[in-house]
C-alpha positions as CSV (number, residue, x, y, z in Angstrom):
1,M,112.3,107.5,104.2
2,T,113.7,105.4,107.0
3,E,112.0,104.4,110.2
4,L,114.3,106.6,112.2
5,S,113.8,109.7,110.1
6,L,110.0,109.2,110.2
7,F,110.2,108.9,114.0
8,L,112.3,112.0,114.4
9,E,110.0,114.0,112.2
10,A,106.8,112.9,113.9
11,F,108.0,113.0,117.5
12,H,106.5,115.8,119.7
13,L,105.0,116.4,123.1
14,L,101.2,116.7,123.6
15,R,101.5,118.5,126.9
16,P,104.9,120.2,127.0
17,L,104.2,122.5,129.9
18,W,104.6,119.5,132.3
19,L,108.4,119.7,131.5
20,L,108.5,122.8,133.8
21,L,108.3,120.4,136.7
22,I,111.8,119.0,135.9
23,P,113.8,122.1,137.0
24,L,111.7,122.2,140.2
25,V,112.5,118.5,140.9
26,M,116.2,119.1,140.3
27,L,116.2,122.1,142.8
28,V,114.6,119.9,145.5
29,W,117.1,117.1,144.8
30,V,120.1,119.5,145.2
31,W,118.6,121.0,148.4
32,V,118.0,117.6,150.0
33,R,121.3,116.2,148.8
34,R,123.4,119.1,150.3
35,P,123.6,117.8,153.9
36,F,125.4,114.7,152.6
37,R,128.2,116.8,151.3
38,R,130.6,117.5,154.1
39,D,133.7,119.5,154.1
40,T,136.9,117.6,153.9
41,M,138.6,117.3,157.3
42,Q,141.5,119.8,157.4
43,A,144.2,118.1,159.5
44,D,147.6,118.3,157.8
45,A,149.3,116.7,160.7
46,I,147.4,113.4,160.3
47,A,148.5,110.9,157.7
48,P,146.2,110.7,154.7
49,H,145.1,107.1,155.2
50,L,144.3,107.9,158.9
51,R,142.4,111.1,157.9
52,E,140.3,109.1,155.5
53,A,139.4,106.5,158.1
54,L,138.5,109.2,160.7
55,T,136.3,111.3,158.4
56,V,132.6,110.6,159.2
57,G,130.1,110.3,156.3
58,R,132.5,110.0,153.4
59,A,131.0,106.7,152.3
60,E,127.5,108.1,152.5
61,R,128.3,110.8,150.0
62,R,128.9,108.3,147.3
63,R,125.9,106.0,148.3
64,L,122.6,106.0,146.5
65,K,120.0,107.8,148.5
66,P,116.2,107.7,148.5
67,I,116.1,111.2,147.2
68,D,118.0,110.1,144.1
69,S,115.4,107.4,143.1
70,T,112.6,109.8,144.0
71,A,114.0,112.5,141.8
72,A,114.4,110.0,138.9
73,I,110.8,108.7,139.3
74,L,109.4,112.3,139.4
75,I,111.4,113.2,136.3
76,L,110.1,110.2,134.4
77,A,106.6,111.0,135.6
78,A,106.9,114.6,134.3
79,L,108.2,113.3,130.9
80,G,105.2,110.9,130.8
81,A,102.8,113.7,131.7
82,S,104.2,115.8,128.8
83,G,102.7,113.2,126.4
84,P,105.5,112.0,124.1
85,T,104.1,110.7,120.8
86,W,105.2,109.8,117.3
87,S,102.2,108.1,115.7
88,R,98.5,108.5,115.3
89,Q,95.9,106.2,116.9
90,P,95.1,103.4,114.4
91,D,91.6,103.3,113.0
92,P,90.3,99.8,114.1
93,F,88.2,99.5,110.9
94,A,91.1,100.4,108.5
95,A,93.8,98.1,107.3
96,Q,97.0,98.7,109.2
97,S,99.2,98.0,106.1
98,A,99.5,99.9,102.9
99,P,97.9,98.4,99.7
100,A,100.6,96.7,97.7
101,V,101.0,95.2,94.2
102,V,103.3,92.2,93.9
103,V,104.9,92.0,90.5
104,L,106.4,88.6,89.7
105,A,108.8,87.9,86.8
106,V,107.8,84.6,85.1
107,T,110.7,84.2,82.7
108,P,112.8,81.2,81.8
109,S,115.7,82.5,83.8
110,M,113.5,82.3,86.9
111,E,113.5,78.4,86.5
112,E,117.2,78.2,87.2
113,T,117.9,76.0,90.3
114,D,120.9,77.9,91.7
115,L,118.5,79.2,94.4
116,P,116.8,75.9,95.5
117,P,114.3,74.7,94.6
118,S,114.3,77.3,91.8
119,R,114.3,81.1,91.6
120,L,110.6,81.1,90.7
121,E,109.6,78.7,93.5
122,R,111.6,80.7,96.0
123,G,110.0,83.9,94.8
124,K,106.5,82.3,95.2
125,Q,107.4,81.2,98.8
126,K,108.5,84.7,99.6
127,I,105.3,86.1,98.2
128,R,103.3,83.7,100.4
129,D,105.3,84.9,103.4
130,F,104.6,88.5,102.4
131,L,100.9,87.8,102.2
132,E,100.9,86.1,105.6
133,L,102.8,89.0,107.2
134,R,100.3,91.5,105.7
135,A,97.1,89.5,106.6
136,G,94.1,91.7,106.0
137,A,95.9,94.3,103.8
138,R,94.9,94.8,100.2
139,T,97.3,93.1,97.8
140,A,97.2,92.5,94.0
141,L,99.3,90.2,91.8
142,V,100.8,91.0,88.4
143,A,102.9,88.6,86.3
144,Y,105.1,89.6,83.4
145,A,107.5,88.1,80.8
146,G,107.3,89.4,77.2
147,S,103.9,90.9,78.2
148,A,102.4,92.0,81.6
149,H,99.1,90.7,83.0
150,V,97.0,91.3,86.1
151,V,96.7,87.9,87.6
152,L,94.5,89.0,90.5
153,P,93.2,92.5,91.4
154,M,93.2,93.9,94.9
155,T,92.0,91.5,97.5
156,E,92.1,91.3,101.3
157,D,92.1,87.5,101.4
158,P,95.6,86.0,100.9
159,Q,94.2,82.5,100.3
160,V,92.5,83.7,97.1
161,M,95.9,84.4,95.5
162,V,97.5,81.1,96.3
163,P,96.0,79.0,93.5
164,Y,96.8,81.7,90.9
165,L,100.3,82.0,92.3
166,E,100.8,78.2,92.0
167,G,99.7,78.2,88.4
168,L,102.3,80.7,87.2
169,S,105.1,79.4,85.1
170,P,107.0,80.5,82.0
171,A,104.8,78.1,80.0
172,V,101.6,80.1,80.6
173,M,103.1,83.4,79.4
174,P,102.2,84.2,75.8
175,R,105.5,85.9,74.9
176,E,109.1,85.6,76.0
177,G,110.9,88.7,77.3
178,A,111.0,90.8,80.4
179,V,108.9,94.0,80.1
180,A,109.2,95.3,83.7
181,G,108.1,98.8,82.6
182,E,104.8,97.5,81.3
183,A,104.2,95.6,84.5
184,L,105.0,98.8,86.5
185,A,102.4,100.7,84.5
186,L,99.7,98.1,85.4
187,A,100.7,98.2,89.1
188,Q,100.6,102.0,89.2
189,A,97.1,102.0,87.6
190,M,95.8,99.7,90.3
191,L,97.3,101.7,93.1
192,A,95.8,104.9,91.6
193,E,92.4,103.5,92.3
194,E,93.1,102.9,96.0
195,S,92.1,105.4,98.7
196,A,95.4,105.1,100.6
197,P,99.0,105.3,99.2
198,G,100.6,102.0,98.5
199,G,103.7,100.4,97.2
200,I,105.0,98.0,94.6
201,L,107.1,94.9,95.2
202,F,109.0,93.4,92.3
203,V,110.1,89.8,92.7
204,T,112.6,89.1,89.9
205,D,116.1,87.8,89.3
206,S,117.1,90.5,86.8
207,V,116.0,93.9,85.3
208,D,116.6,95.0,81.7
209,P,118.8,98.1,81.9
210,A,116.3,99.8,79.5
211,D,113.6,99.6,82.3
212,V,115.8,101.0,85.1
213,A,114.8,104.6,84.4
214,A,111.1,103.8,84.5
215,L,111.4,101.9,87.8
216,D,113.4,104.6,89.4
217,A,110.8,107.2,88.3
218,S,108.0,105.3,90.0
219,A,105.6,107.6,91.9
220,A,104.7,104.8,94.3
221,P,107.3,103.4,96.7
222,L,109.1,100.5,95.0
223,A,111.2,97.7,96.3
224,V,112.8,94.7,94.6
225,L,113.3,91.2,96.0
226,A,116.3,89.8,94.1
227,T,115.7,86.0,93.6
228,R,119.2,85.1,92.7
229,P,122.3,84.1,94.7
230,E,124.2,87.0,96.3
231,S,127.3,86.0,94.4
232,S,125.5,86.5,91.1
233,R,125.3,90.0,89.9
234,D,122.9,91.7,87.4
235,R,123.6,95.0,85.7
236,G,120.0,96.2,85.8
237,L,119.6,95.4,89.5
238,D,122.9,97.1,90.4
239,A,121.8,100.2,88.5
240,L,118.5,100.6,90.4
241,S,118.3,103.4,92.9
242,A,115.3,101.7,94.5
243,P,116.1,99.4,97.4
244,V,117.1,95.9,96.3
245,V,116.8,93.2,99.0
246,A,118.5,89.8,98.6
247,V,116.6,86.6,99.5
248,T,117.4,85.3,103.0
249,P,116.6,81.9,104.6
250,D,114.4,83.6,107.3
251,Q,111.8,86.3,107.0
252,S,114.1,89.3,107.6
253,D,114.0,90.2,103.9
254,I,110.2,90.2,103.9
255,R,110.0,92.3,107.1
256,R,112.4,94.8,105.6
257,L,110.4,95.0,102.4
258,D,107.1,95.5,104.2
259,G,108.7,98.4,106.2
260,L,109.9,100.0,103.0
261,L,106.6,99.7,101.3
262,N,104.6,101.0,104.3
263,A,106.7,104.3,104.5
264,A,104.3,106.3,102.4
265,Y,101.3,104.8,104.1
266,R,102.6,105.8,107.5
267,R,103.3,109.2,106.2
268,A,99.7,109.6,105.1
269,Q,98.6,108.4,108.5
270,L,100.7,111.1,110.2
271,D,99.1,113.7,108.0
272,D,95.6,112.6,108.8
273,A,94.4,115.2,111.2
274,A,91.1,113.3,111.8
275,Q,93.0,110.7,113.8
276,P,94.2,111.7,117.3
277,W,97.8,111.2,118.3
278,E,98.6,108.1,120.3
279,D,100.0,109.0,123.8
280,R,103.1,106.9,124.4
281,A,103.6,107.9,128.1
282,H,103.2,104.3,129.2
283,W,106.6,103.5,127.9
284,L,108.1,105.6,130.7
285,A,106.2,103.7,133.3
286,W,108.5,100.7,133.0
287,P,111.8,102.4,133.9
288,A,110.0,104.2,136.7
289,A,108.7,100.8,138.0
290,L,112.2,99.4,137.9
291,I,113.6,102.3,139.9
292,L,110.8,101.9,142.4
293,L,112.1,98.5,143.2
294,L,114.9,100.2,145.2
295,W,112.3,101.2,147.7
296,F,112.1,97.6,148.9
297,R,115.7,97.8,150.2
298,R,116.1,97.6,154.0
299,G,116.5,101.0,155.5
300,W,114.8,102.8,152.6
301,T,112.0,105.2,153.0
302,M,109.2,102.8,152.1
303,R,108.5,99.9,154.5
304,W,106.8,96.6,153.9
305,A,104.2,97.7,156.5
306,A,103.2,100.5,154.1
307,L,102.8,98.0,151.3
308,A,100.7,95.7,153.6
309,A,98.5,98.6,154.6
310,L,98.0,99.5,150.9
311,A,97.1,95.9,150.1
312,L,94.5,95.9,152.9
313,L,93.0,99.1,151.6
314,M,92.7,97.9,148.0
315,P,89.2,96.7,147.0
316,Q,88.8,93.0,146.9
317,G,87.5,93.2,143.3
318,A,90.8,94.7,142.1
319,R,92.9,91.6,142.8
320,A,94.9,90.5,139.8
321,E,94.2,87.1,138.3
322,G,97.6,87.0,136.5
323,I,100.9,88.8,136.3
324,A,99.7,90.7,133.2
325,D,96.7,92.1,135.2
326,W,99.2,93.9,137.6
327,F,100.4,96.1,134.8
328,L,97.8,96.1,131.9
329,T,94.1,96.6,131.7
330,P,92.0,94.0,129.9
331,D,91.6,96.3,126.9
332,Q,95.4,96.8,126.7
333,Q,95.9,93.0,126.9
334,G,93.3,92.6,124.2
335,R,95.0,95.1,122.0
336,I,98.3,93.2,122.3
337,A,96.5,90.0,121.3
338,F,94.8,91.8,118.4
339,D,98.0,93.2,117.1
340,N,99.4,89.7,117.2
341,K,96.4,88.5,115.1
342,Q,95.1,86.4,118.0
343,Y,91.6,87.6,117.4
344,A,89.7,85.0,119.4
345,R,91.9,85.7,122.5
346,A,91.5,89.4,121.9
347,A,87.7,89.0,121.9
348,E,87.9,87.3,125.3
349,L,90.0,90.1,126.8
350,F,88.4,93.2,125.4
351,V,85.9,95.0,127.5
352,D,85.3,97.8,125.0
353,P,82.3,96.5,122.9
354,L,83.6,98.2,119.8
355,W,87.0,96.5,119.9
356,R,85.4,93.2,121.1
357,G,82.9,93.2,118.2
358,Y,85.7,94.0,115.7
359,A,87.9,91.2,117.1
360,L,85.0,88.7,116.8
361,Y,84.5,89.9,113.2
362,R,88.2,89.4,112.3
363,D,88.0,85.9,113.9
364,G,85.1,85.0,111.6
365,Q,82.4,84.9,114.4
366,Y,80.1,87.2,112.4
367,D,76.9,86.5,114.4
368,S,78.6,87.1,117.7
369,A,80.1,90.3,116.4
370,I,76.7,91.6,115.2
371,E,75.2,90.9,118.6
372,V,78.0,92.7,120.5
373,L,78.0,95.7,118.2
374,N,74.2,96.2,118.8
375,R,75.2,97.9,122.0
376,I,76.9,100.8,120.2
377,E,75.0,103.5,118.4
378,T,77.8,104.8,116.2
379,A,78.4,104.8,112.4
380,Q,81.5,102.7,112.9
381,A,79.6,100.0,114.7
382,A,76.8,99.9,112.1
383,S,79.3,99.8,109.3
384,I,81.1,96.8,110.7
385,Q,77.8,95.2,111.4
386,G,76.9,95.6,107.8
387,I,80.1,93.9,106.6
388,A,79.5,91.1,109.1
389,Q,75.9,90.6,107.9
390,I,77.1,90.4,104.3
391,K,79.8,87.9,105.2
392,A,77.2,85.8,107.1
393,R,75.0,86.0,103.9
394,H,72.3,88.1,105.7
395,Y,72.1,90.5,102.8
396,R,69.0,92.5,103.6
397,D,70.2,92.9,107.2
398,G,73.5,94.2,105.7
399,V,71.5,96.8,103.7
400,R,69.8,98.0,106.8
401,A,73.0,98.2,108.7
402,F,74.7,100.4,106.1
403,E,71.5,102.6,106.0
404,T,71.8,102.9,109.7
405,A,75.5,103.9,109.4
406,L,74.6,106.6,106.9
407,A,71.8,107.9,109.1
408,R,74.2,108.3,112.0
409,D,76.9,109.8,109.9
410,P,76.1,110.7,106.3
411,D,79.8,111.2,105.5
412,Y,81.1,108.0,107.1
413,P,83.8,106.7,104.7
414,G,82.8,103.7,102.6
415,A,79.2,103.4,104.0
416,A,77.5,104.7,100.8
417,E,79.6,102.5,98.5
418,N,79.0,99.4,100.7
419,L,75.2,100.2,100.7
420,E,75.1,100.2,96.9
421,T,77.0,97.0,96.7
422,A,74.7,95.3,99.2
423,K,71.6,96.5,97.3
424,R,73.0,95.1,94.1
425,I,73.6,91.7,95.8
426,V,70.0,91.7,97.1
427,A,68.7,92.6,93.7
428,Y,70.6,89.9,92.0
429,V,69.5,87.2,94.6
430,E,65.9,88.2,94.2
431,A,66.1,88.2,90.5
432,A,67.7,84.8,90.4
433,Q,65.2,83.4,92.8
434,A,62.3,84.8,90.8
435,A,63.6,83.5,87.5
436,S,64.6,80.0,88.4
437,D,63.7,77.1,90.5
438,T,66.0,74.5,92.2
439,G,67.3,73.4,88.9
440,E,65.9,70.0,89.0
441,E,63.8,70.4,85.8
442,S,66.8,71.6,83.8
443,G,69.0,68.9,85.2
444,I,71.4,71.4,86.8
445,G,72.9,70.4,90.1
446,A,73.0,72.8,93.1
447,D,75.4,73.4,95.9
448,E,74.4,73.9,99.5
449,E,74.4,77.7,99.7
450,V,71.0,79.2,100.4
451,Y,70.3,82.9,100.0
452,D,67.7,84.7,102.2
453,N,64.5,85.5,100.4
454,E,62.8,88.0,102.7
455,S,60.7,89.6,100.0
456,G,59.2,86.3,98.9
457,Q,60.1,86.7,95.3
458,G,60.4,83.4,93.6
459,E,61.0,80.2,95.5
460,E,63.6,79.6,98.3
461,T,66.1,78.2,95.8
462,L,69.7,77.0,95.8
463,R,72.4,78.6,93.6
464,P,73.2,76.5,90.5
465,Q,76.9,75.8,90.2
466,G,76.9,76.0,86.4
467,S,74.7,79.1,86.0
468,E,76.4,81.8,84.0
469,A,74.5,84.5,85.8
470,G,75.7,83.1,89.1
471,E,79.3,83.2,88.4
472,G,79.6,86.9,89.3
473,L,78.9,86.1,93.0
474,L,81.4,83.3,93.2
475,T,84.7,84.0,94.9
476,A,87.8,83.4,92.8
477,D,88.6,80.3,94.8
478,Q,85.1,78.9,94.3
479,W,85.1,79.7,90.6
480,M,88.5,78.1,90.1
481,S,87.1,74.9,91.7
482,T,84.5,74.7,88.9
483,V,87.0,74.9,86.1
484,D,87.8,71.6,84.5
485,T,91.3,72.6,83.5
486,S,94.2,73.4,85.8
487,T,94.9,76.9,87.0
488,G,98.0,77.1,84.7
489,D,95.8,76.2,81.7
490,F,93.3,78.8,82.6
491,L,96.0,81.5,83.0
492,R,97.6,80.5,79.8
493,M,94.4,80.9,77.8
494,R,93.5,84.2,79.5
495,F,96.9,85.7,79.0
496,A,97.0,84.6,75.4
497,L,93.6,86.3,74.8
498,E,94.7,89.5,76.5
499,A,97.9,89.6,74.4
500,A,95.9,89.0,71.2
501,Q,93.5,91.8,72.1
502,R,96.3,94.3,72.7
503,Q,97.7,93.5,69.3
504,S,94.4,93.9,67.5
505,P,93.3,97.5,67.2
506,A,89.8,96.4,66.1
507,A,89.1,94.5,69.3
508,P,86.4,96.2,71.5
509,A,87.5,97.7,74.7
510,D,85.3,95.5,76.8
511,A,86.3,92.2,75.2
512,A,88.8,91.4,78.0
513,P,87.6,88.8,80.5
514,A,86.1,90.4,83.6
515,E,88.2,90.4,86.7
516,E,86.4,89.9,90.0
517,D,87.5,92.4,92.7
518,Q,87.8,90.5,95.8
């Protein structure tokens, strides 16, 4: 589904009765305009050029009149009052992009250098651009050659994926080949666990014709970034009915792919009756303001004296500090900065404490976000406070915040799951503190991260870097920093183990190495 078709399908008016004013405005315009229409002078004895010069008011009939601009402004105002809309108001606590699974082909052909520096490296660059464009959206990574493997499950932090992405090369893959169908199955399984519809992005230089049918039958939106020169053709890629986008020097290819993958997500947003429609009337204010500039012409209805009187009557506190303040409220300016991912600037502009607190949270100012959100007694505010408390490592406060969210709204999405997760973290921290000391007796070094110990169980201890029990709380980036081997070596060993387990029917189902869900 294209952007235009989605727009045309969703477009409607929230208050269509206001359109009844337009015929009334047109009648008034015709009635006021009639005096300017004078009958042509009937004087056959006078030469045509002289009759034209002697006819009074002929030039005024073609001249733009104040009633013309007034009628245009009133029509635009009626259209704006009717409430044109084509999208839902975004949920500030939900990601504004669809979850996506990036599937990267790691085959020997991807190391060809006809697309500098190589097809594989160009694909990795495009994936990094894709992650940066979708900052905050849930994204997973799958790699395939002769076998397919989940490199990283769904994560909202694009930086976690970078070391894994860098470590991928054909040398780490246990088998040669190109099983795109198997990689598609892994991607679909991960998307099935998501609460929102998502898409799949294949980054490859070729597709086996035997996999074309499976790719075309994908239930999730699928797009392909072709990492090969445009002059080079591939039979499998040419046979795909899914959109295939060629690599470009700029980010136009990534923006197009993101739009294609978000189609199903936007469709789900439009069908979400819980979210109100977003009134787009403000777009009609700009042409109305431009037409209003005609009122500054000399001889027009409005005089500069009227503007001076209006300025004198305006409250002194309403003076604009900048040009943007003439047209936009602070919350509107904050929303523009927020949409541009300028979260610190947005936090300075927002007056609404809910949006201001969320902007502070997105900027990483967790303590400030918690303080601002204390003013709001809603489940949303408590939920985002809980997440901020967890990020700031105030785990027990996070538990209390999620409990508060559930008390305010027992059905608030995600609050119950987040509460259970926070409780498990607190239980683990207290158990670790009760069972161990600082690690000095056992000779284990410790890092500088200190957990809160509100219940007083055990000593106030530091987390040992080498503890097997502690590895579950490490982020992927922190865990990889403790591995002596390179990321490529780690992936090669892990992929080889997974491939061997798939071949052996006697292998237990839980023998695969655990993946951490970021």
